DSSP file (Angstrom, degrees, kcal/mol; ACC not computed):
  #  RESIDUE AA STRUCTURE BP1 BP2  ACC     N-H-->O    O-->H-N    N-H-->O    O-->H-N    TCO  KAPPA ALPHA  PHI   PSI    X-CA   Y-CA   Z-CA
    1    1 A M              0   0    0      0, 0.0     2,-0.1     0, 0.0     0, 0.0   0.000 360.0 360.0 360.0 133.8    0.0    0.0    0.0
    2    2 A S        -     0   0    0      1,-0.1     2,-0.2     3,-0.0     3,-0.0  -0.432 360.0-113.3 -79.9 154.0    1.4    3.4   -0.9
    3    3 A K        -     0   0    0     -2,-0.1     2,-0.1     1,-0.1    -1,-0.1  -0.550  36.1 -98.9 -86.7 155.8    1.8    6.1    1.6
    4    4 A K        -     0   0    0     -2,-0.2     2,-0.5     1,-0.1    -1,-0.1  -0.419  32.1-130.1 -73.0 143.3   -0.3    9.3    1.3
    5    5 A I        -     0   0    0     50,-0.1    -1,-0.1    -2,-0.1     5,-0.0  -0.825  27.9-114.1 -97.4 132.2    1.3   12.3   -0.2
    6    6 A S     >  -     0   0    0     -2,-0.5     4,-1.9     1,-0.1     5,-0.1  -0.097  17.0-117.9 -65.4 161.1    1.0   15.5    1.8
    7    7 A I  H  > S+     0   0    0      1,-0.2     4,-2.6     2,-0.2     5,-0.2   0.848 114.3  59.4 -65.5 -34.6   -0.9   18.5    0.6
    8    8 A E  H  > S+     0   0    0      2,-0.2     4,-1.8     1,-0.2    -1,-0.2   0.908 106.5  45.7 -63.3 -41.5    2.3   20.6    0.6
    9    9 A I  H  > S+     0   0    0      2,-0.2     4,-2.4     1,-0.2    -1,-0.2   0.909 111.9  52.2 -66.8 -41.4    4.0   18.2   -1.9
   10   10 A R  H  X S+     0   0    0     -4,-1.9     4,-2.4     1,-0.2    -2,-0.2   0.891 107.8  52.0 -60.5 -40.2    0.8   18.2   -4.1
   11   11 A Q  H  X S+     0   0    0     -4,-2.6     4,-2.6     2,-0.2    -1,-0.2   0.890 108.1  51.3 -64.5 -38.6    0.9   22.0   -4.1
   12   12 A K  H  X S+     0   0    0     -4,-1.8     4,-2.7     2,-0.2    -2,-0.2   0.912 109.7  50.4 -62.0 -42.5    4.5   21.9   -5.3
   13   13 A V  H  X S+     0   0    0     -4,-2.4     4,-2.4     1,-0.2    -2,-0.2   0.925 110.3  49.2 -61.5 -43.3    3.5   19.6   -8.0
   14   14 A L  H  X S+     0   0    0     -4,-2.4     4,-2.5     2,-0.2    -2,-0.2   0.928 110.5  50.9 -61.8 -44.3    0.7   21.9   -9.0
   15   15 A T  H  X S+     0   0    0     -4,-2.6     4,-1.5     1,-0.2    -2,-0.2   0.934 111.7  47.2 -58.0 -46.7    3.1   24.9   -9.0
   16   16 A L  H  <>S+     0   0    0     -4,-2.7     5,-2.4     1,-0.2     4,-0.4   0.867 110.5  52.1 -65.0 -36.0    5.5   23.0  -11.2
   17   17 A L  H ><5S+     0   0    0     -4,-2.4     3,-1.1     1,-0.2    -1,-0.2   0.896 107.5  52.1 -66.5 -39.1    2.8   22.0  -13.6
   18   18 A K  H 3<5S+     0   0    0     -4,-2.5    -1,-0.2     1,-0.3    -2,-0.2   0.817 106.7  54.6 -64.1 -30.9    1.6   25.6  -13.9
   19   19 A Q  T 3<5S-     0   0    0     -4,-1.5    -1,-0.3    -5,-0.2    -2,-0.2   0.537 125.4-104.0 -81.0  -4.9    5.2   26.5  -14.8
   20   20 A G  T < 5 +     0   0    0     -3,-1.1    -3,-0.2    -4,-0.4    -2,-0.1   0.466  68.6 148.0 100.7   2.9    5.2   24.0  -17.6
   21   21 A A      < -     0   0    0     -5,-2.4    -1,-0.3    -6,-0.1     2,-0.2  -0.369  39.9-130.8 -68.9 152.0    7.2   21.2  -16.1
   22   22 A R     >  -     0   0    0      1,-0.1     4,-2.3    -2,-0.0     3,-0.3  -0.583  22.9-101.0-105.0 168.2    6.2   17.7  -17.2
   23   23 A S  H  > S+     0   0    0      1,-0.2     4,-2.9     2,-0.2     5,-0.2   0.843 114.8  54.6 -61.3 -40.8    5.6   14.6  -15.1
   24   24 A R  H  > S+     0   0    0      1,-0.2     4,-1.8     2,-0.2    -1,-0.2   0.923 112.6  43.4 -62.2 -43.2    8.9   12.8  -15.6
   25   25 A I  H  > S+     0   0    0     -3,-0.3     4,-2.6     2,-0.2    -1,-0.2   0.912 114.7  49.9 -69.2 -41.7   10.9   15.8  -14.4
   26   26 A I  H  X S+     0   0    0     -4,-2.3     4,-2.5     1,-0.2     6,-0.3   0.923 109.7  50.7 -62.8 -43.6    8.6   16.5  -11.5
   27   27 A S  H  X>S+     0   0    0     -4,-2.9     5,-1.6     1,-0.2     4,-1.0   0.894 114.3  44.1 -64.0 -38.6    8.7   12.9  -10.3
   28   28 A K  H  <5S+     0   0    0     -4,-1.8    -1,-0.2    -5,-0.2    -2,-0.2   0.922 114.2  49.6 -68.9 -43.4   12.5   12.8  -10.3
   29   29 A Q  H  <5S+     0   0    0     -4,-2.6    -2,-0.2     1,-0.2    -1,-0.2   0.871 123.0  30.5 -65.5 -38.7   12.8   16.3   -8.7
   30   30 A L  H  <5S-     0   0    0     -4,-2.5    -1,-0.2    -5,-0.2    -2,-0.2   0.435 106.1-118.4-105.1   0.9   10.4   15.5   -5.8
   31   31 A G  T  <5 +     0   0    0     -4,-1.0     2,-0.3    -5,-0.2    -3,-0.2   0.887  63.8 143.1  70.8  37.4   11.0   11.7   -5.5
   32   32 A L      < -     0   0    0     -5,-1.6    -1,-0.2    -6,-0.3     2,-0.2  -0.701  60.7 -86.9-108.8 160.9    7.4   10.7   -6.3
   33   33 A A     >  -     0   0    0     -2,-0.3     4,-1.8     1,-0.1     3,-0.3  -0.472  33.7-136.2 -64.5 133.3    6.1    7.8   -8.3
   34   34 A R  H  > S+     0   0    0      1,-0.2     4,-2.6     2,-0.2     5,-0.2   0.861 101.7  56.4 -63.9 -35.3    6.0    8.7  -11.9
   35   35 A T  H  > S+     0   0    0      2,-0.2     4,-2.3     1,-0.2    -1,-0.2   0.874 105.7  52.0 -66.5 -35.5    2.5    7.2  -12.5
   36   36 A S  H  > S+     0   0    0     -3,-0.3     4,-2.2     2,-0.2    -1,-0.2   0.952 112.5  44.2 -62.5 -48.1    1.0    9.4   -9.7
   37   37 A V  H  X S+     0   0    0     -4,-1.8     4,-2.7     1,-0.2    -2,-0.2   0.875 111.6  53.9 -65.4 -37.5    2.5   12.5  -11.2
   38   38 A E  H  X S+     0   0    0     -4,-2.6     4,-2.5     2,-0.2    -1,-0.2   0.908 108.9  48.9 -62.2 -41.8    1.3   11.4  -14.7
   39   39 A N  H  X S+     0   0    0     -4,-2.3     4,-2.2     2,-0.2    -2,-0.2   0.921 113.1  47.0 -63.1 -42.6   -2.2   11.0  -13.4
   40   40 A W  H  X S+     0   0    0     -4,-2.2     4,-2.9     2,-0.2    -2,-0.2   0.894 111.1  52.0 -64.9 -39.6   -2.1   14.4  -11.7
   41   41 A Q  H  X S+     0   0    0     -4,-2.7     4,-3.0     2,-0.2    -2,-0.2   0.920 109.1  50.2 -64.9 -42.1   -0.7   15.9  -15.0
   42   42 A A  H  X S+     0   0    0     -4,-2.5     4,-1.4     2,-0.2    -2,-0.2   0.931 112.9  46.2 -59.6 -45.7   -3.6   14.3  -17.0
   43   43 A A  H  X>S+     0   0    0     -4,-2.2     5,-2.9     2,-0.2     4,-0.5   0.904 112.3  50.9 -62.4 -41.9   -6.1   15.8  -14.5
   44   44 A F  H ><5S+     0   0    0     -4,-2.9     3,-1.4     1,-0.2    -2,-0.2   0.919 107.0  53.7 -60.7 -44.7   -4.3   19.2  -14.7
   45   45 A D  H 3<5S+     0   0    0     -4,-3.0    -1,-0.2     1,-0.3    -2,-0.2   0.814 107.7  51.2 -62.4 -29.6   -4.4   19.1  -18.5
   46   46 A R  H 3<5S-     0   0    0     -4,-1.4    -1,-0.3    -5,-0.2    -2,-0.2   0.564 124.5-105.7 -79.5  -9.7   -8.2   18.5  -18.2
   47   47 A G  T <<5S+     0   0    0     -3,-1.4     2,-0.6    -4,-0.5    -3,-0.2   0.521  79.1 132.4  97.6   6.7   -8.6   21.5  -15.9
   48   48 A D      < +     0   0    0     -5,-2.9    -1,-0.3    -6,-0.2    -2,-0.2  -0.834  17.4 160.1 -99.3 116.1   -9.1   19.4  -12.7
   49   49 A V    >   +     0   0    0     -2,-0.6     3,-1.5     1,-0.1     4,-0.3   0.154  42.3 109.6-117.8  18.1   -6.9   20.5   -9.8
   50   50 A S  G >>  +     0   0    0      1,-0.3     3,-1.4     2,-0.2     4,-0.9   0.799  68.7  68.5 -64.4 -26.9   -9.0   18.9   -7.0
   51   51 A W  G 34 S+     0   0    0      1,-0.2    -1,-0.3     2,-0.2    -2,-0.1   0.761  96.6  54.6 -62.2 -23.6   -6.2   16.3   -6.5
   52   52 A S  G <4 S+     0   0    0     -3,-1.5    -1,-0.2     1,-0.2    -2,-0.2   0.559 100.0  61.1 -88.6  -7.1   -4.0   19.1   -5.1
   53   53 A L  T <4 S+     0   0    0     -3,-1.4     2,-0.3    -4,-0.3    -2,-0.2   0.842 111.6  13.8 -89.1 -34.9   -6.5   20.2   -2.5
   54   54 A D     <  -     0   0    0     -4,-0.9    -1,-0.3     1,-0.1     4,-0.1  -0.999  47.1-164.5-148.0 137.5   -7.0   17.2   -0.2
   55   55 A N  S    S+     0   0    0     -2,-0.3     2,-0.4    -3,-0.1   -50,-0.1   0.304  73.2  68.4-105.9   8.3   -5.1   13.9    0.2
   56   56 A S  S    S-     0   0    0    -52,-0.1     2,-0.1     3,-0.0     3,-0.0  -0.943  89.3-101.9-126.7 149.4   -7.7   12.0    2.1
   57   57 A R        -     0   0    0     -2,-0.4     2,-0.5     1,-0.1    -2,-0.1  -0.447  41.0-114.8 -66.1 139.1  -11.1   10.8    1.1
   58   58 A R        -     0   0    0     -2,-0.1     2,-0.4    -4,-0.1    -1,-0.1  -0.633  27.1-124.8 -79.3 126.5  -13.9   13.0    2.3
   59   59 A K        -     0   0    0     -2,-0.5     2,-0.4     1,-0.1    -1,-0.1  -0.572  24.0-134.2 -73.5 126.5  -16.1   11.2    4.8
   60   60 A R        -     0   0    0     -2,-0.4     2,-0.2     4,-0.0    -1,-0.1  -0.679  15.1-146.7 -85.5 131.5  -19.7   11.2    3.6
   61   61 A T     >  -     0   0    0     -2,-0.4     4,-2.0     1,-0.1     5,-0.2  -0.509  25.9-111.4 -89.6 165.2  -22.2   12.1    6.2
   62   62 A E  H  > S+     0   0    0      1,-0.2     4,-2.7     2,-0.2     5,-0.2   0.869 119.3  56.5 -65.2 -34.4  -25.7   10.7    6.2
   63   63 A A  H  > S+     0   0    0      1,-0.2     4,-2.1     2,-0.2    -1,-0.2   0.898 107.2  48.9 -63.5 -38.0  -27.1   14.1    5.3
   64   64 A M  H  > S+     0   0    0      2,-0.2     4,-2.0     1,-0.2    -2,-0.2   0.896 111.1  50.3 -65.6 -39.9  -24.9   14.2    2.2
   65   65 A A  H  X S+     0   0    0     -4,-2.0     4,-2.1     2,-0.2    -2,-0.2   0.919 110.4  48.6 -65.3 -44.0  -26.0   10.7    1.3
   66   66 A W  H  X S+     0   0    0     -4,-2.7     4,-2.5     1,-0.2    -1,-0.2   0.886 109.4  53.8 -63.5 -36.3  -29.7   11.7    1.6
   67   67 A E  H  X S+     0   0    0     -4,-2.1     4,-2.8     2,-0.2    -1,-0.2   0.888 106.6  52.1 -63.4 -38.8  -29.0   14.8   -0.5
   68   68 A A  H  X S+     0   0    0     -4,-2.0     4,-2.4     2,-0.2    -2,-0.2   0.906 110.1  48.4 -62.9 -42.2  -27.6   12.6   -3.2
   69   69 A V  H  X S+     0   0    0     -4,-2.1     4,-2.4     2,-0.2    -2,-0.2   0.915 112.5  48.9 -61.0 -44.4  -30.7   10.4   -3.1
   70   70 A R  H  X S+     0   0    0     -4,-2.5     4,-1.6     2,-0.2    -2,-0.2   0.914 112.4  47.1 -63.6 -45.3  -32.9   13.5   -3.3
   71   71 A V  H  X S+     0   0    0     -4,-2.8     4,-3.0     1,-0.2     5,-0.3   0.907 111.3  51.8 -66.0 -40.9  -30.9   15.0   -6.2
   72   72 A Y  H  X S+     0   0    0     -4,-2.4     4,-3.7     1,-0.2     5,-0.3   0.919 107.7  52.1 -59.6 -43.4  -31.0   11.7   -8.1
   73   73 A A  H  < S+     0   0    0     -4,-2.4    -1,-0.2     1,-0.2    -2,-0.2   0.849 114.3  44.3 -63.0 -32.0  -34.8   11.5   -7.6
   74   74 A F  H  < S+     0   0    0     -4,-1.6    -2,-0.2    -5,-0.1    -1,-0.2   0.921 125.6  30.3 -75.2 -45.4  -35.0   15.0   -9.1
   75   75 A C  H  < S-     0   0    0     -4,-3.0    -2,-0.2     2,-0.1    -3,-0.2   0.792  85.1-145.4 -85.9 -30.8  -32.6   14.4  -12.0
   76   76 A K     <  +     0   0    0     -4,-3.7     2,-0.3    -5,-0.3    -3,-0.1   0.803  69.1 102.5  61.2  32.3  -33.1   10.7  -12.7
   77   77 A S     >  -     0   0    0     -5,-0.3     4,-2.1    -6,-0.2     5,-0.2  -0.950  59.7-159.1-145.7 122.5  -29.4   10.5  -13.5
   78   78 A Y  H  > S+     0   0    0     -2,-0.3     4,-2.7     2,-0.2     5,-0.2   0.919  99.3  51.4 -62.7 -41.9  -26.5    9.2  -11.4
   79   79 A N  H  > S+     0   0    0      2,-0.2     4,-2.7     1,-0.2     5,-0.2   0.940 111.0  46.1 -61.8 -47.9  -24.0   11.2  -13.4
   80   80 A A  H  > S+     0   0    0      1,-0.2     4,-2.5     2,-0.2    91,-0.2   0.922 114.3  48.4 -62.4 -43.7  -25.9   14.5  -13.1
   81   81 A A  H  X S+     0   0    0     -4,-2.1     4,-1.8     2,-0.2     6,-0.2   0.915 112.1  49.5 -63.2 -43.5  -26.4   14.0   -9.4
   82   82 A G  H  X>S+     0   0    0     -4,-2.7     5,-2.3     1,-0.2     4,-1.3   0.924 113.0  46.1 -61.5 -45.7  -22.8   13.1   -8.9
   83   83 A R  H  <5S+     0   0    0     -4,-2.7    -2,-0.2     1,-0.2    -1,-0.2   0.896 110.7  52.9 -61.8 -41.1  -21.6   16.2  -10.8
   84   84 A A  H  <5S+     0   0    0     -4,-2.5    -1,-0.2     1,-0.2    -2,-0.2   0.842 120.6  32.5 -65.7 -32.9  -24.0   18.5   -9.0
   85   85 A L  H  <5S-     0   0    0     -4,-1.8    -1,-0.2    -5,-0.2    -2,-0.2   0.477 107.6-115.3-103.8  -3.7  -22.8   17.3   -5.6
   86   86 A G  T  <5S+     0   0    0     -4,-1.3     2,-0.3     1,-0.3    -3,-0.2   0.856  72.7 129.2  71.3  34.3  -19.1   16.6   -6.3
   87   87 A M      < -     0   0    0     -5,-2.3    -1,-0.3    -6,-0.2     2,-0.2  -0.759  64.3 -97.8-115.5 163.0  -19.5   12.9   -5.6
   88   88 A S     >  -     0   0    0     -2,-0.3     4,-1.9     1,-0.1     5,-0.2  -0.494  29.7-122.1 -76.5 152.3  -18.6    9.8   -7.6
   89   89 A V  H  > S+     0   0    0      1,-0.2     4,-2.6     2,-0.2     5,-0.2   0.873 112.8  56.0 -61.9 -37.7  -21.3    8.2   -9.7
   90   90 A S  H  > S+     0   0    0      1,-0.2     4,-2.5     2,-0.2    -1,-0.2   0.871 105.2  52.1 -67.3 -34.7  -20.8    4.9   -7.8
   91   91 A D  H  > S+     0   0    0      2,-0.2     4,-2.5     1,-0.2    -1,-0.2   0.933 111.2  46.6 -63.3 -45.5  -21.4    6.6   -4.4
   92   92 A V  H  X S+     0   0    0     -4,-1.9     4,-2.4     1,-0.2     5,-0.2   0.928 113.1  49.0 -62.9 -45.0  -24.6    8.1   -5.7
   93   93 A R  H  X S+     0   0    0     -4,-2.6     4,-2.6     1,-0.2     5,-0.2   0.910 111.3  50.1 -61.6 -42.2  -25.8    4.8   -7.1
   94   94 A R  H  X S+     0   0    0     -4,-2.5     4,-2.6     1,-0.2    -1,-0.2   0.922 110.7  49.1 -62.3 -43.9  -24.9    2.9   -3.9
   95   95 A Y  H  X S+     0   0    0     -4,-2.5     4,-2.1     2,-0.2    -2,-0.2   0.914 113.3  46.2 -63.1 -42.7  -26.8    5.4   -1.8
   96   96 A V  H  X S+     0   0    0     -4,-2.4     4,-2.4     2,-0.2    -2,-0.2   0.934 114.6  47.3 -65.9 -44.9  -29.9    5.2   -4.0
   97   97 A Q  H  X S+     0   0    0     -4,-2.6     4,-2.4     1,-0.2     5,-0.3   0.879 109.9  53.2 -65.0 -37.2  -29.8    1.4   -4.1
   98   98 A N  H  X>S+     0   0    0     -4,-2.6     4,-3.5    -5,-0.2     5,-0.9   0.912 110.1  48.0 -61.0 -43.1  -29.3    1.2   -0.4
   99   99 A V  H  X5S+     0   0    0     -4,-2.1     4,-1.2     4,-0.2    -2,-0.2   0.930 112.8  48.9 -65.8 -41.4  -32.4    3.4    0.1
  100  100 A E  H  <5S+     0   0    0     -4,-2.4    -2,-0.2     1,-0.2    -1,-0.2   0.882 123.6  30.8 -65.7 -36.8  -34.4    1.2   -2.3
  101  101 A K  H  <5S+     0   0    0     -4,-2.4    -2,-0.2    -5,-0.2    -3,-0.2   0.881 138.7  13.1 -88.7 -40.8  -33.4   -2.0   -0.6
  102  102 A F  H  <5S-     0   0    0     -4,-3.5    -3,-0.2    -5,-0.3    -2,-0.1   0.532  92.4-115.8-121.1  -8.2  -32.9   -1.1    3.0
  103  103 A G  S  <<S+     0   0    0     -4,-1.2    -4,-0.2    -5,-0.9    -3,-0.1   0.518  88.5  81.2  86.9   3.1  -34.4    2.3    3.6
  104  104 A A        -     0   0    0     -6,-0.8    -2,-0.2     1,-0.1    -1,-0.1  -0.998  67.8-144.2-143.3 141.1  -31.1    4.0    4.5
  105  105 A P  S    S+     0   0    0      0, 0.0     2,-0.5     0, 0.0    -7,-0.2   0.868  90.2  44.8 -75.1 -34.9  -28.4    5.4    2.3
  106  106 A I  S    S-     0   0    0     -8,-0.1     2,-0.3    -7,-0.0   -44,-0.0  -0.935  75.6-155.5-115.5 126.4  -25.4    4.5    4.5
  107  107 A L        -     0   0    0     -2,-0.5     2,-0.1     1,-0.1    -9,-0.0  -0.694  26.6-103.1 -98.9 149.7  -25.3    1.0    6.1
  108  108 A K    >   -     0   0    0     -2,-0.3     3,-0.9     1,-0.1     2,-0.2  -0.408  39.7-111.7 -68.7 145.3  -23.4    0.2    9.2
  109  109 A R  T 3  S+     0   0    0      1,-0.2    -1,-0.1    -2,-0.1     3,-0.1  -0.501  96.0  19.1 -76.5 147.4  -20.1   -1.6    8.7
  110  110 A G  T 3  S+     0   0    0      1,-0.2     2,-0.5    -2,-0.2    -1,-0.2   0.427  96.9 110.3  77.6  -2.9  -19.8   -5.1    9.9
  111  111 A V    <   -     0   0    0     -3,-0.9     2,-0.7     2,-0.0    -1,-0.2  -0.914  68.2-131.6-107.2 126.9  -23.5   -5.7   10.0
  112  112 A R        -     0   0    0     -2,-0.5     2,-0.4    -3,-0.1    -3,-0.1  -0.672  23.8-158.0 -78.9 117.6  -25.0   -8.0    7.5
  113  113 A C        -     0   0    0     -2,-0.7     2,-0.4    -5,-0.1   -11,-0.0  -0.779   4.3-158.0 -96.2 139.6  -28.0   -6.3    6.0
  114  114 A Q        -     0   0    0     -2,-0.4     3,-0.1   -12,-0.1    -2,-0.0  -0.917  21.4-110.5-118.2 145.3  -30.6   -8.3    4.3
  115  115 A A        -     0   0    0     -2,-0.4     3,-0.1     1,-0.1   -13,-0.1  -0.276  55.5 -76.4 -64.6 157.1  -33.1   -7.3    1.7
  116  116 A P        -     0   0    0      0, 0.0     2,-0.2     0, 0.0    -1,-0.1  -0.237  63.4 -90.7 -55.0 146.1  -36.7   -7.1    2.9
  117  117 A E        -     0   0    0     -3,-0.1     2,-0.5     1,-0.1    -3,-0.0  -0.400  40.2-148.2 -66.4 128.7  -38.2  -10.6    3.1
  118  118 A I        -     0   0    0     -2,-0.2    -1,-0.1    -3,-0.1     2,-0.1  -0.844  23.1-111.2-101.1 132.9  -39.9  -11.7   -0.1
  119  119 A K        -     0   0    0     -2,-0.5     2,-0.3     1,-0.1    -1,-0.0  -0.359  35.8-108.4 -64.4 138.1  -42.8  -13.9    0.2
  120  120 A H        -     0   0    0     -2,-0.1    -1,-0.1     1,-0.0    -3,-0.0  -0.501  30.0-144.5 -70.0 128.6  -42.2  -17.4   -1.1
  121  121 A M        -     0   0    0     -2,-0.3    -1,-0.0     1,-0.1    -3,-0.0  -0.772  26.7-103.4 -93.3 139.4  -44.0  -18.1   -4.3
  122  122 A P        -     0   0    0      0, 0.0     2,-0.1     0, 0.0    -1,-0.1  -0.331  37.6-154.8 -63.9 138.3  -45.3  -21.6   -4.9
  123  123 A D    >>  -     0   0    0      1,-0.0     4,-2.0    -3,-0.0     3,-0.8  -0.419  36.4 -83.9-103.3-174.1  -43.3  -23.7   -7.2
  124  124 A K  T 34 S+     0   0    0      1,-0.2     5,-0.1     2,-0.2    -1,-0.0   0.784 124.0  55.5 -60.6 -28.6  -44.3  -26.7   -9.3
  125  125 A T  T 34 S+     0   0    0      1,-0.2    -1,-0.2     3,-0.1     0, 0.0   0.790 113.0  37.8 -80.7 -25.6  -43.9  -29.2   -6.5
  126  126 A T  T <4 S+     0   0    0     -3,-0.8    -2,-0.2     1,-0.3    -1,-0.2   0.798 127.7   4.4 -96.5 -31.1  -46.2  -27.4   -4.0
  127  127 A A  S  < S-     0   0    0     -4,-2.0    -1,-0.3     3,-0.0     2,-0.2  -0.998  77.7-101.7-151.8 149.5  -49.0  -26.2   -6.2
  128  128 A P        -     0   0    0      0, 0.0     2,-1.2     0, 0.0     5,-0.1  -0.535  30.4-134.9 -73.8 142.0  -50.0  -26.4   -9.8
  129  129 A R        +     0   0    0     -2,-0.2    -5,-0.1     4,-0.1     2,-0.1  -0.585  42.7 158.4 -98.9  71.6  -49.2  -23.3  -11.8
  130  130 A G     >  -     0   0    0     -2,-1.2     4,-2.2     1,-0.1     5,-0.2  -0.227  60.9 -86.8 -81.8-179.2  -52.4  -22.8  -13.7
  131  131 A K  H  > S+     0   0    0      1,-0.2     4,-2.4     2,-0.2     5,-0.2   0.870 128.1  53.8 -57.8 -38.9  -53.5  -19.5  -15.2
  132  132 A E  H  > S+     0   0    0      2,-0.2     4,-2.2     1,-0.2    -1,-0.2   0.920 108.5  47.6 -64.4 -43.8  -55.2  -18.5  -12.0
  133  133 A N  H  > S+     0   0    0      2,-0.2     4,-2.5     1,-0.2    -2,-0.2   0.892 112.3  49.1 -64.9 -40.3  -52.1  -19.1   -9.8
  134  134 A V  H  X S+     0   0    0     -4,-2.2     4,-2.5     2,-0.2    -1,-0.2   0.916 111.0  51.0 -66.0 -40.9  -49.9  -17.1  -12.3
  135  135 A A  H  X S+     0   0    0     -4,-2.4     4,-2.3    -5,-0.2    -2,-0.2   0.906 110.5  48.7 -63.4 -39.5  -52.4  -14.3  -12.3
  136  136 A K  H  X S+     0   0    0     -4,-2.2     4,-2.7     2,-0.2    -2,-0.2   0.914 111.1  50.3 -64.9 -42.7  -52.4  -14.2   -8.5
  137  137 A E  H  X S+     0   0    0     -4,-2.5     4,-2.5     2,-0.2    -2,-0.2   0.909 111.9  47.3 -62.0 -43.1  -48.6  -14.2   -8.4
  138  138 A L  H  X S+     0   0    0     -4,-2.5     4,-2.7     2,-0.2    -1,-0.2   0.915 112.0  50.3 -65.7 -41.5  -48.5  -11.3  -10.8
  139  139 A K  H  X S+     0   0    0     -4,-2.3     4,-2.3     1,-0.2    -2,-0.2   0.924 112.2  47.3 -62.1 -44.0  -51.1   -9.4   -8.9
  140  140 A T  H  X S+     0   0    0     -4,-2.7     4,-2.4     2,-0.2    -2,-0.2   0.903 112.4  49.9 -63.7 -40.6  -49.2   -9.9   -5.6
  141  141 A A  H  X S+     0   0    0     -4,-2.5     4,-2.4     2,-0.2    -2,-0.2   0.917 111.3  48.4 -65.6 -43.3  -45.9   -8.8   -7.3
  142  142 A R  H  X S+     0   0    0     -4,-2.7     4,-2.5     2,-0.2    -1,-0.2   0.897 111.0  50.6 -61.9 -40.7  -47.5   -5.7   -8.7
  143  143 A R  H  X S+     0   0    0     -4,-2.3     4,-2.6     2,-0.2    -2,-0.2   0.922 110.2  50.1 -64.0 -43.8  -49.0   -4.8   -5.3
  144  144 A T  H  X S+     0   0    0     -4,-2.4     4,-2.3     1,-0.2    -2,-0.2   0.907 110.7  49.4 -60.6 -42.6  -45.6   -5.3   -3.7
  145  145 A I  H  X S+     0   0    0     -4,-2.4     4,-2.3     2,-0.2    -1,-0.2   0.919 111.0  49.4 -63.2 -43.7  -44.0   -3.0   -6.2
  146  146 A E  H  X S+     0   0    0     -4,-2.5     4,-2.2     1,-0.2    -2,-0.2   0.900 110.2  51.0 -63.0 -40.5  -46.6   -0.3   -5.7
  147  147 A E  H  X S+     0   0    0     -4,-2.6     4,-2.3     1,-0.2    -1,-0.2   0.911 110.8  48.7 -61.4 -41.4  -46.2   -0.5   -2.0
  148  148 A Q  H  X S+     0   0    0     -4,-2.3     4,-2.6     2,-0.2    -2,-0.2   0.886 109.4  52.7 -67.0 -37.4  -42.4   -0.1   -2.3
  149  149 A R  H  X S+     0   0    0     -4,-2.3     4,-2.5     2,-0.2    -1,-0.2   0.907 109.9  49.0 -62.8 -41.6  -42.9    2.9   -4.7
  150  150 A I  H  X S+     0   0    0     -4,-2.2     4,-2.3     2,-0.2    -2,-0.2   0.922 110.7  50.0 -63.0 -43.5  -45.2    4.5   -2.0
  151  151 A V  H  X S+     0   0    0     -4,-2.3     4,-2.3     1,-0.2    -2,-0.2   0.919 111.4  48.6 -61.3 -45.1  -42.6    3.9    0.7
  152  152 A L  H  X S+     0   0    0     -4,-2.6     4,-2.5     1,-0.2    -1,-0.2   0.903 110.2  51.7 -62.9 -41.1  -39.9    5.4   -1.5
  153  153 A D  H  X S+     0   0    0     -4,-2.5     4,-2.2     1,-0.2    -1,-0.2   0.904 110.5  48.8 -61.1 -41.6  -42.1    8.5   -2.3
  154  154 A C  H  X S+     0   0    0     -4,-2.3     4,-2.2     2,-0.2    -1,-0.2   0.882 110.1  51.6 -65.5 -37.7  -42.7    9.0    1.4
  155  155 A L  H  X S+     0   0    0     -4,-2.3     4,-2.1     2,-0.2    -2,-0.2   0.931 110.2  48.9 -64.2 -44.3  -39.0    8.7    2.2
  156  156 A L  H  X S+     0   0    0     -4,-2.5     4,-2.5     1,-0.2    -2,-0.2   0.889 110.1  51.2 -63.4 -38.9  -38.2   11.3   -0.5
  157  157 A K  H  X S+     0   0    0     -4,-2.2     4,-2.3     1,-0.2    -1,-0.2   0.906 110.2  48.9 -62.9 -41.3  -40.8   13.6    0.9
  158  158 A S  H  X S+     0   0    0     -4,-2.2     4,-2.4     2,-0.2    -1,-0.2   0.848 109.7  52.8 -68.7 -31.5  -39.4   13.3    4.4
  159  159 A I  H  X S+     0   0    0     -4,-2.1     4,-3.2     2,-0.2     5,-0.3   0.949 109.0  49.5 -64.8 -46.9  -35.9   14.0    3.0
  160  160 A D  H  X S+     0   0    0     -4,-2.5     4,-1.4     1,-0.2    -2,-0.2   0.908 113.1  46.3 -58.2 -42.8  -37.2   17.2    1.4
  161  161 A E  H  < S+     0   0    0     -4,-2.3    -1,-0.2     2,-0.2    -2,-0.2   0.898 115.4  46.9 -64.4 -40.4  -38.8   18.3    4.6
  162  162 A H  H  < S+     0   0    0     -4,-2.4    -2,-0.2     1,-0.2    -1,-0.2   0.909 121.3  34.6 -69.6 -42.5  -35.7   17.4    6.6
  163  163 A L  H  < S-     0   0    0     -4,-3.2     3,-0.3     1,-0.3    -1,-0.2   0.536 116.2-108.4 -92.3  -7.8  -33.2   19.1    4.2
  164  164 A G     <  -     0   0    0     -4,-1.4    -1,-0.3    -5,-0.3    -2,-0.1  -0.373  33.3 -78.5 102.2 174.3  -35.5   22.0    3.2
  165  165 A S  S    S+     0   0    0     -2,-0.1     2,-0.2    -4,-0.1    -1,-0.1   0.247  78.0 131.8-100.7  14.6  -37.2   22.7   -0.1
  166  166 A K        -     0   0    0     -3,-0.3     2,-0.4    -6,-0.2    -3,-0.0  -0.462  48.5-140.8 -70.4 139.6  -34.2   24.0   -2.0
  167  167 A K        -     0   0    0     -2,-0.2     2,-0.5   -93,-0.0    -2,-0.1  -0.814   3.3-142.1-100.6 138.1  -33.8   22.5   -5.4
  168  168 A T        -     0   0    0     -2,-0.4     2,-0.3   -97,-0.0   -84,-0.1  -0.879  21.3-128.7 -98.8 127.5  -30.4   21.6   -6.9
  169  169 A M        -     0   0    0     -2,-0.5     2,-0.4   -85,-0.1   -94,-0.0  -0.572  23.8-162.0 -78.1 135.6  -30.2   22.2  -10.6
  170  170 A C        -     0   0    0     -2,-0.3   -89,-0.1   -96,-0.1   -90,-0.1  -0.959  12.4-172.7-120.3 136.1  -28.9   19.3  -12.6
  171  171 A H              0   0    0     -2,-0.4    -2,-0.0   -91,-0.2   -96,-0.0  -0.880 360.0 360.0-127.0  99.1  -27.5   19.5  -16.1
  172  172 A P              0   0    0      0, 0.0    -1,-0.1     0, 0.0   -92,-0.0   0.499 360.0 360.0 -64.0 360.0  -26.9   16.0  -17.6
């Protein structure tokens, strides 16, 4: 595992990149891994200097996770929500999926979370699957989906009430 590079060193790299130095020279001069400096140079060339600001991952709070779910519900796009909040797309997707499955965006570590219990549907050995049974199963499945949609809508309304009614603009 590589060690974290201090913010001061990252700022020196940024200064050298602004002066026009390239990754090979910077890595030799500062004693850094060439691939790290190449990645930072590529980001710098794209106009992204966020790598120079902080060397640790930002801990996401539950309020931030709920905000990601709310923005996703508004935008219907993981990418747009991630860009609007400065989060990775995978974080937004995980928060939304956790809310859909478990009712909370951030799950406790070390605790096995299980999806809500799904009613056992009869198979061929326990009951004949005639047209009536299939129709009942479909009706039950549709009712379950509708109930889950209602629960999710209620969760989103409570999030809006909790976080305020401000809308975040999304541009996909």
